[in-house]
Backbone as CSV, one residue per row, in Angstrom:
resi,resn,N_x,N_y,N_z,CA_x,CA_y,CA_z,C_x,C_y,C_z
1,UNK,-0.993,1.318,65.222,-0.202,1.500,64.005,-0.106,0.197,63.228
2,UNK,-0.287,0.292,61.927,-0.164,-0.854,61.033,1.191,-0.787,60.317
3,UNK,1.937,-1.864,60.353,3.131,-1.992,59.525,2.739,-2.823,58.304
4,UNK,2.901,-2.218,57.125,2.536,-2.863,55.861,3.810,-3.280,55.122
5,UNK,3.886,-4.551,54.836,5.019,-5.116,54.095,4.504,-5.420,52.674
6,UNK,5.039,-4.705,51.690,4.402,-4.738,50.393,5.368,-4.417,49.260
7,UNK,4.858,-4.549,48.050,5.583,-4.181,46.830,4.553,-3.749,45.810
8,UNK,4.963,-3.188,44.693,4.060,-2.585,43.733,3.359,-3.580,42.827
9,UNK,2.558,-4.470,43.406,1.802,-5.464,42.652,0.319,-5.281,42.929
10,UNK,-0.551,-5.892,42.105,-1.986,-5.774,42.411,-2.349,-6.262,43.810
11,UNK,-1.783,-7.366,44.246,-2.108,-7.855,45.588,-1.642,-6.874,46.666
12,UNK,-0.481,-6.314,46.483,0.015,-5.330,47.451,-0.866,-4.109,47.506
13,UNK,-1.327,-3.666,46.343,-2.102,-2.421,46.285,-3.495,-2.562,46.833
14,UNK,-4.020,-3.807,46.897,-5.307,-3.985,47.572,-5.245,-3.430,48.985
15,UNK,-4.194,-3.743,49.691,-4.108,-3.398,51.112,-3.802,-1.919,51.301
16,UNK,-2.935,-1.353,50.465,-2.678,0.078,50.596,-3.930,0.916,50.273
17,UNK,-4.709,0.474,49.284,-5.966,1.169,49.010,-6.896,1.082,50.238
18,UNK,-7.011,-0.108,50.816,-7.870,-0.286,51.968,-7.404,0.601,53.119
19,UNK,-6.126,0.648,53.369,-5.618,1.454,54.467,-5.889,2.946,54.210
20,UNK,-5.786,3.369,52.975,-6.101,4.764,52.666,-7.601,5.029,52.842
21,UNK,-8.435,4.066,52.459,-9.886,4.263,52.579,-10.306,4.349,54.049
22,UNK,-9.751,3.517,54.900,-10.215,3.509,56.301,-9.475,4.531,57.157
23,UNK,-8.364,5.060,56.653,-7.672,6.133,57.347,-6.842,5.726,58.540
24,UNK,-6.502,4.453,58.668,-5.629,4.036,59.762,-4.182,4.424,59.439
25,UNK,-3.444,4.888,60.436,-2.033,5.210,60.196,-1.240,3.935,59.900
26,UNK,-0.327,4.034,58.954,0.467,2.861,58.637,1.852,3.262,58.139
27,UNK,2.787,2.341,58.326,4.145,2.519,57.858,4.437,1.469,56.813
28,UNK,5.021,1.906,55.702,5.294,1.010,54.581,6.709,0.457,54.704
29,UNK,6.814,-0.847,54.561,8.112,-1.518,54.477,8.201,-2.188,53.115
30,UNK,9.125,-1.759,52.303,9.243,-2.281,50.950,9.906,-3.660,50.971
31,UNK,9.226,-4.617,50.370,9.763,-5.977,50.213,10.000,-6.174,48.718
32,UNK,11.230,-5.988,48.301,11.578,-6.054,46.881,11.576,-7.521,46.431
33,UNK,10.471,-7.943,45.809,10.350,-9.342,45.424,11.282,-9.701,44.285
34,UNK,11.766,-8.699,43.555,12.723,-8.963,42.487,14.100,-9.325,43.031
35,UNK,14.367,-8.854,44.249,15.661,-9.139,44.892,15.566,-10.271,45.917
36,UNK,14.372,-10.841,46.086,14.203,-11.944,47.005,14.019,-11.578,48.448
37,UNK,13.613,-10.313,48.723,13.420,-9.896,50.113,12.363,-10.747,50.835
38,UNK,11.444,-11.308,50.065,10.350,-12.088,50.655,10.847,-13.410,51.266
39,UNK,12.067,-13.793,50.964,12.609,-15.029,51.499,13.551,-14.806,52.685
40,UNK,13.661,-13.574,53.111,14.516,-13.296,54.288,13.806,-13.769,55.540
41,UNK,14.560,-14.299,56.511,13.945,-14.862,57.717,13.032,-13.893,58.459
42,UNK,13.381,-12.627,58.479,12.560,-11.664,59.227,11.186,-11.496,58.564
43,UNK,11.105,-11.658,57.236,9.785,-11.573,56.590,9.044,-12.902,56.704
44,UNK,9.728,-14.013,56.600,9.088,-15.317,56.764,8.460,-15.445,58.154
45,UNK,9.034,-14.760,59.132,8.444,-14.771,60.473,7.073,-14.116,60.480
46,UNK,6.824,-13.223,59.536,5.521,-12.554,59.414,4.610,-13.328,58.479
47,UNK,5.160,-13.759,57.356,4.389,-14.555,56.400,5.166,-15.805,56.018
48,UNK,4.793,-16.939,56.550,5.519,-18.178,56.269,5.440,-18.595,54.820
49,UNK,4.539,-18.000,54.046,4.397,-18.338,52.616,5.266,-17.469,51.730
50,UNK,5.999,-16.516,52.311,6.958,-15.675,51.574,6.311,-14.941,50.406
51,UNK,5.142,-14.370,50.650,4.450,-13.578,49.637,4.069,-12.244,50.256
52,UNK,4.052,-11.175,49.416,3.485,-9.911,49.857,2.035,-9.899,49.419
53,UNK,1.191,-9.133,50.108,1.468,-8.262,51.254,1.289,-9.029,52.584
54,UNK,1.741,-8.375,53.646,1.474,-8.823,54.999,1.410,-7.585,55.866
55,UNK,0.738,-7.707,56.997,0.694,-6.594,57.937,0.991,-7.079,59.335
56,UNK,1.455,-6.143,60.158,1.518,-6.351,61.588,0.742,-5.186,62.231
57,UNK,-0.266,-5.522,62.985,-1.071,-4.527,63.687,-0.631,-4.520,65.140
58,UNK,-0.025,-3.425,65.580,0.467,-3.339,66.952,-0.671,-3.336,67.960
59,UNK,-1.871,-3.024,67.507,-3.059,-3.014,68.366,-4.033,-4.076,67.897
60,UNK,-3.694,-5.329,68.132,-4.517,-6.437,67.692,-5.810,-6.571,68.480
61,UNK,-6.621,-7.582,68.163,-7.941,-7.724,68.811,-7.887,-7.804,70.332
62,UNK,-6.796,-8.364,70.866,-6.648,-8.469,72.317,-5.693,-7.441,72.897
63,UNK,-5.411,-6.436,72.088,-4.474,-5.385,72.504,-3.021,-5.733,72.280
64,UNK,-2.762,-6.938,71.765,-1.405,-7.366,71.478,-1.157,-7.375,69.987
65,UNK,0.101,-7.249,69.546,0.380,-7.258,68.126,-0.093,-8.561,67.435
66,UNK,-0.536,-8.394,66.195,-0.983,-9.542,65.416,-0.436,-9.365,63.992
67,UNK,0.046,-10.450,63.400,0.447,-10.406,62.001,-0.592,-11.134,61.171
68,UNK,-0.857,-10.608,59.986,-1.866,-11.200,59.081,-1.264,-11.249,57.684
69,UNK,-1.350,-12.421,57.060,-0.916,-12.543,55.668,-2.071,-13.015,54.805
70,UNK,-1.890,-13.009,53.498,-2.902,-13.240,52.457,-3.776,-11.994,52.328
71,UNK,-3.773,-11.428,51.123,-4.406,-10.113,50.904,-5.895,-10.132,51.243
72,UNK,-6.612,-11.209,50.884,-8.036,-11.261,51.208,-8.263,-11.301,52.715
73,UNK,-7.455,-12.071,53.399,-7.585,-12.147,54.875,-7.268,-10.785,55.506
74,UNK,-6.310,-10.076,54.950,-5.978,-8.744,55.471,-7.156,-7.789,55.278
75,UNK,-7.758,-7.831,54.099,-8.917,-6.956,53.852,-10.043,-7.242,54.831
76,UNK,-10.332,-8.524,55.050,-11.394,-8.876,55.997,-11.020,-8.420,57.413
77,UNK,-9.763,-8.614,57.791,-9.314,-8.199,59.132,-9.501,-6.693,59.321
78,UNK,-9.046,-5.901,58.339,-9.133,-4.459,58.468,-10.590,-3.996,58.426
79,UNK,-11.416,-4.646,57.605,-12.827,-4.304,57.550,-13.508,-4.550,58.885
80,UNK,-13.204,-5.685,59.487,-13.816,-6.015,60.781,-13.260,-5.120,61.893
81,UNK,-12.003,-4.745,61.792,-11.394,-3.881,62.795,-12.062,-2.500,62.818
82,UNK,-12.435,-2.013,61.621,-12.948,-0.652,61.519,-14.468,-0.592,61.278
83,UNK,-15.084,-1.740,60.967,-16.514,-1.724,60.672,-16.838,-1.086,59.335
84,UNK,-15.934,-1.171,58.383,-16.145,-0.508,57.085,-15.938,-1.459,55.934
85,UNK,-16.737,-1.315,54.893,-16.603,-2.009,53.620,-16.847,-3.524,53.695
86,UNK,-17.440,-4.000,54.806,-17.899,-5.368,54.937,-19.114,-5.339,55.837
87,UNK,-20.324,-5.439,55.266,-21.546,-5.291,56.059,-21.672,-6.344,57.141
88,UNK,-22.392,-5.997,58.191,-22.652,-6.949,59.269,-23.871,-7.823,58.949
89,UNK,-24.841,-7.274,58.181,-26.045,-8.032,57.848,-25.671,-9.270,57.038
90,UNK,-26.161,-10.444,57.439,-25.705,-11.712,56.825,-25.823,-11.761,55.307
91,UNK,-26.933,-11.302,54.739,-27.108,-11.387,53.280,-26.108,-10.481,52.553
92,UNK,-25.998,-9.246,53.018,-25.055,-8.313,52.383,-23.613,-8.762,52.580
93,UNK,-23.320,-9.288,53.762,-21.953,-9.789,54.025,-21.631,-10.951,53.107
94,UNK,-22.586,-11.825,52.910,-22.370,-12.962,52.011,-22.082,-12.504,50.592
95,UNK,-22.802,-11.478,50.116,-22.555,-10.962,48.777,-21.094,-10.466,48.638
96,UNK,-20.656,-9.724,49.632,-19.282,-9.188,49.588,-18.275,-10.331,49.580
97,UNK,-18.473,-11.294,50.466,-17.495,-12.381,50.561,-17.490,-13.238,49.299
98,UNK,-18.639,-13.424,48.670,-18.672,-14.176,47.406,-17.829,-13.496,46.343
99,UNK,-17.990,-12.195,46.189,-17.249,-11.471,45.166,-15.785,-11.288,45.543
100,UNK,-15.505,-11.242,46.839,-14.100,-11.234,47.244,-13.443,-12.576,46.880
101,UNK,-14.128,-13.687,47.124,-13.595,-14.987,46.769,-13.480,-15.163,45.237
102,UNK,-14.409,-14.554,44.518,-14.320,-14.534,43.052,-12.995,-13.926,42.618
103,UNK,-12.613,-12.841,43.293,-11.332,-12.237,42.963,-10.178,-13.121,43.402
104,UNK,-10.235,-13.629,44.619,-9.107,-14.413,45.145,-8.911,-15.712,44.387
105,UNK,-10.011,-16.367,44.010,-9.893,-17.662,43.357,-9.866,-17.606,41.848
106,UNK,-10.356,-16.523,41.259,-10.451,-16.422,39.818,-9.640,-15.286,39.228
107,UNK,-10.046,-14.059,39.513,-9.411,-12.891,38.883,-7.898,-12.856,39.150
108,UNK,-7.497,-12.974,40.392,-6.069,-12.890,40.704,-5.238,-13.970,40.058
109,UNK,-5.559,-15.240,40.286,-4.749,-16.299,39.675,-4.770,-16.295,38.153
110,UNK,-5.932,-16.102,37.545,-6.042,-16.176,36.095,-5.412,-14.959,35.409
111,UNK,-5.678,-13.772,35.952,-5.048,-12.584,35.382,-3.544,-12.654,35.559
112,UNK,-3.107,-13.163,36.726,-1.667,-13.285,36.985,-0.982,-14.209,36.003
113,UNK,-1.631,-15.351,35.690,-1.052,-16.255,34.697,-1.049,-15.597,33.313
114,UNK,-2.083,-14.856,33.008,-2.141,-14.115,31.759,-0.970,-13.142,31.654
115,UNK,-0.732,-12.398,32.737,0.412,-11.465,32.774,1.706,-12.243,32.491
116,UNK,1.850,-13.370,33.178,3.096,-14.114,33.063,3.355,-14.567,31.637
117,UNK,2.384,-15.226,31.025,2.605,-15.801,29.698,2.705,-14.733,28.619
118,UNK,2.068,-13.581,28.812,2.135,-12.512,27.803,3.375,-11.640,27.951
119,UNK,3.851,-11.448,29.204,4.873,-10.417,29.416,6.183,-10.940,30.008
120,UNK,6.138,-12.000,30.771,7.310,-12.370,31.556,7.889,-13.741,31.225
121,UNK,7.151,-14.595,30.557,7.676,-15.934,30.249,8.910,-15.789,29.347
122,UNK,9.960,-16.596,29.579,11.177,-16.473,28.752,10.965,-16.831,27.298
123,UNK,9.909,-17.572,26.989,9.560,-17.847,25.599,8.052,-17.778,25.443
124,UNK,7.588,-17.396,24.256,6.162,-17.327,23.989,5.578,-18.735,23.869
125,UNK,4.613,-19.014,24.686,3.941,-20.334,24.670,2.489,-20.090,24.278
126,UNK,2.134,-20.345,23.017,0.771,-20.039,22.554,-0.313,-20.699,23.411
127,UNK,-0.093,-21.919,23.866,-1.106,-22.608,24.652,-1.412,-21.823,25.929
128,UNK,-0.362,-21.376,26.632,-0.572,-20.613,27.872,-1.258,-19.301,27.624
129,UNK,-0.829,-18.613,26.567,-1.419,-17.322,26.228,-2.919,-17.495,25.915
130,UNK,-3.230,-18.539,25.116,-4.624,-18.769,24.738,-5.455,-19.193,25.930
131,UNK,-4.953,-20.122,26.741,-5.705,-20.648,27.864,-6.063,-19.543,28.850
132,UNK,-5.067,-18.773,29.287,-5.316,-17.750,30.308,-5.927,-16.504,29.711
133,UNK,-5.685,-16.274,28.411,-6.355,-15.167,27.765,-7.848,-15.375,27.676
134,UNK,-8.256,-16.596,27.309,-9.701,-16.898,27.212,-10.357,-16.812,28.586
135,UNK,-9.699,-17.308,29.621,-10.291,-17.266,30.940,-10.369,-15.819,31.452
136,UNK,-9.379,-15.015,31.122,-9.437,-13.591,31.482,-10.648,-12.942,30.832
137,UNK,-10.835,-13.203,29.529,-11.987,-12.659,28.828,-13.296,-13.105,29.487
138,UNK,-13.380,-14.361,29.856,-14.594,-14.870,30.486,-14.876,-14.158,31.791
139,UNK,-13.830,-13.952,32.612,-14.023,-13.303,33.898,-14.443,-11.838,33.738
140,UNK,-13.872,-11.164,32.727,-14.341,-9.801,32.438,-15.824,-9.819,32.068
141,UNK,-16.243,-10.836,31.336,-17.641,-10.964,30.976,-18.527,-11.160,32.184
142,UNK,-18.074,-11.980,33.142,-18.841,-12.186,34.380,-18.989,-10.869,35.133
143,UNK,-17.889,-10.122,35.249,-17.948,-8.839,35.957,-18.856,-7.862,35.219
144,UNK,-18.760,-7.857,33.882,-19.566,-6.902,33.108,-21.049,-7.188,33.272
145,UNK,-21.421,-8.459,33.268,-22.830,-8.816,33.470,-23.306,-8.424,34.867
146,UNK,-22.460,-8.653,35.833,-22.819,-8.271,37.210,-22.981,-6.761,37.323
147,UNK,-22.049,-6.025,36.760,-22.044,-4.565,36.907,-23.078,-3.892,36.020
148,UNK,-23.742,-4.674,35.178,-24.899,-4.140,34.441,-26.109,-3.991,35.363
149,UNK,-26.068,-4.707,36.496,-27.204,-4.737,37.432,-26.979,-3.899,38.670
150,UNK,-25.704,-3.708,39.064,-25.381,-2.999,40.295,-24.223,-2.051,40.055
151,UNK,-24.060,-1.085,40.938,-22.992,-0.098,40.756,-21.618,-0.645,41.125
152,UNK,-21.603,-1.571,42.085,-20.370,-2.196,42.543,-20.567,-3.685,42.631
153,UNK,-19.495,-4.437,42.760,-19.577,-5.894,42.641,-20.562,-6.520,43.617
154,UNK,-20.589,-6.015,44.840,-21.501,-6.581,45.832,-22.668,-5.635,46.128
155,UNK,-22.899,-4.702,45.242,-23.977,-3.710,45.452,-23.397,-2.380,45.849
156,UNK,-22.974,-2.265,47.103,-22.291,-1.065,47.573,-20.773,-1.286,47.507
157,UNK,-20.032,-0.177,47.511,-18.560,-0.236,47.490,-18.093,-1.040,48.690
158,UNK,-17.176,-1.980,48.444,-16.749,-2.904,49.482,-15.334,-3.415,49.242
159,UNK,-14.899,-4.290,50.135,-13.579,-4.899,49.956,-13.515,-5.756,48.683
160,UNK,-14.647,-6.168,48.160,-14.641,-6.920,46.884,-14.134,-6.014,45.748
161,UNK,-14.592,-4.779,45.730,-14.117,-3.823,44.733,-12.651,-3.469,44.956
162,UNK,-12.285,-3.264,46.217,-10.915,-2.897,46.534,-9.963,-4.008,46.114
163,UNK,-10.384,-5.264,46.252,-9.534,-6.395,45.887,-9.398,-6.535,44.374
164,UNK,-10.457,-6.207,43.633,-10.482,-6.453,42.209,-9.861,-5.338,41.392
165,UNK,-10.013,-4.093,41.854,-9.575,-2.937,41.092,-8.098,-3.012,40.651
166,UNK,-7.153,-3.303,41.537,-5.746,-3.298,41.091,-5.448,-4.288,39.980
167,UNK,-6.205,-5.396,39.916,-5.992,-6.357,38.837,-6.557,-5.806,37.533
168,UNK,-7.695,-5.172,37.585,-8.281,-4.579,36.370,-7.415,-3.400,35.887
169,UNK,-6.737,-2.734,36.814,-5.880,-1.608,36.431,-4.739,-2.039,35.495
170,UNK,-4.487,-3.317,35.455,-3.448,-3.843,34.539,-4.066,-4.498,33.313
171,UNK,-5.179,-3.965,32.896,-5.843,-4.532,31.694,-4.943,-4.447,30.485
172,UNK,-4.003,-3.479,30.463,-3.073,-3.425,29.340,-2.150,-4.638,29.324
173,UNK,-1.724,-5.095,30.509,-0.929,-6.337,30.593,-1.710,-7.510,30.005
174,UNK,-3.018,-7.490,30.203,-3.864,-8.610,29.787,-4.309,-8.473,28.333
175,UNK,-3.951,-7.324,27.705,-4.364,-7.023,26.349,-5.887,-7.008,26.219
176,UNK,-6.500,-6.399,27.225,-7.960,-6.243,27.275,-8.285,-4.767,27.022
177,UNK,-9.178,-4.528,26.059,-9.669,-3.185,25.822,-10.933,-2.995,26.641
178,UNK,-10.844,-2.114,27.646,-11.962,-1.983,28.581,-13.252,-1.488,27.917
179,UNK,-13.117,-0.768,26.809,-14.318,-0.262,26.160,-15.215,-1.401,25.675
180,UNK,-14.661,-2.600,25.544,-15.470,-3.766,25.151,-16.361,-4.222,26.289
181,UNK,-16.010,-3.830,27.512,-16.777,-4.214,28.707,-17.243,-2.915,29.366
182,UNK,-18.308,-2.344,28.817,-18.686,-0.970,29.186,-19.031,-0.836,30.664
183,UNK,-19.617,-1.837,31.248,-19.971,-1.753,32.669,-18.754,-1.823,33.571
184,UNK,-17.791,-2.684,33.194,-16.537,-2.729,33.927,-15.813,-1.388,33.809
185,UNK,-15.826,-0.809,32.612,-15.158,0.475,32.409,-15.790,1.568,33.261
186,UNK,-17.114,1.603,33.317,-17.803,2.589,34.159,-17.399,2.432,35.607
187,UNK,-17.391,1.199,36.092,-16.985,0.884,37.475,-15.508,1.285,37.694
188,UNK,-14.657,0.915,36.750,-13.231,1.215,36.862,-12.987,2.724,36.917
189,UNK,-13.651,3.459,36.070,-13.470,4.906,36.047,-13.952,5.519,37.366
190,UNK,-15.050,5.030,37.898,-15.562,5.562,39.169,-14.591,5.313,40.298
191,UNK,-14.019,4.120,40.350,-13.064,3.814,41.415,-11.768,4.612,41.209
192,UNK,-11.376,4.778,39.962,-10.134,5.533,39.683,-10.237,6.976,40.157
193,UNK,-11.429,7.496,40.287,-11.625,8.870,40.719,-11.599,9.019,42.238
194,UNK,-11.621,7.921,42.967,-11.607,8.013,44.430,-10.201,8.408,44.909
195,UNK,-10.100,9.454,45.722,-8.773,9.886,46.200,-8.005,8.800,46.930
196,UNK,-8.704,8.006,47.743,-8.001,6.939,48.487,-7.446,5.890,47.548
197,UNK,-8.164,5.595,46.479,-7.660,4.641,45.494,-6.423,5.205,44.812
198,UNK,-6.475,6.461,44.452,-5.334,7.098,43.804,-4.101,7.067,44.718
199,UNK,-4.300,7.348,45.994,-3.175,7.332,46.932,-2.633,5.902,47.143
200,UNK,-3.563,4.974,47.300,-3.158,3.590,47.556,-2.414,2.982,46.407
201,UNK,-2.751,3.358,45.174,-2.085,2.808,43.993,-0.660,3.297,43.855
202,UNK,-0.288,4.319,44.582,1.083,4.859,44.517,2.015,4.209,45.547
203,UNK,1.481,3.295,46.359,2.286,2.650,47.426,2.828,1.347,46.886
204,UNK,4.108,1.021,47.100,5.113,1.842,47.814,5.779,2.880,46.891
């Protein structure tokens, strides 16, 4: 059994989508980040960085419980546990990990800053909006060029797509019109039609 500690953010939804795709049973524990639940000692014991998501797998690699934090690390852990969405062949595995790191190091942080300066900052700061808006546009361009060549970011559907989709789902927050990036839109629509993605996006 997997215990999932999460909230309704793109990073949280990466893991719920993955759990729905692989079909492992899991229990959801809501960590209300607006109320500061992530700073409670019982959650810090699971994730010392006080961020969602995190999981506890009661059936860890050695048969003992294991806790895993950081959404990318969780996706890799679950993929390796089940043998799904992360190829074993070195070349294909490298492709997936590159595009997963593209999301972790680029899409997530830059889109997140874009969200902040456009929607949540207490005052409008044109420099922040312009800086992160331009980088968001650039990253959409990178994805669009990639997806002109392949159906999914790493070729076949993988944890790279699962990680990236919830961030693209907030393109309205980013003030991005997906029709400008036709290949991203085709990819986004295809993923949106997957039942596991639909279920995972509703968690918690």
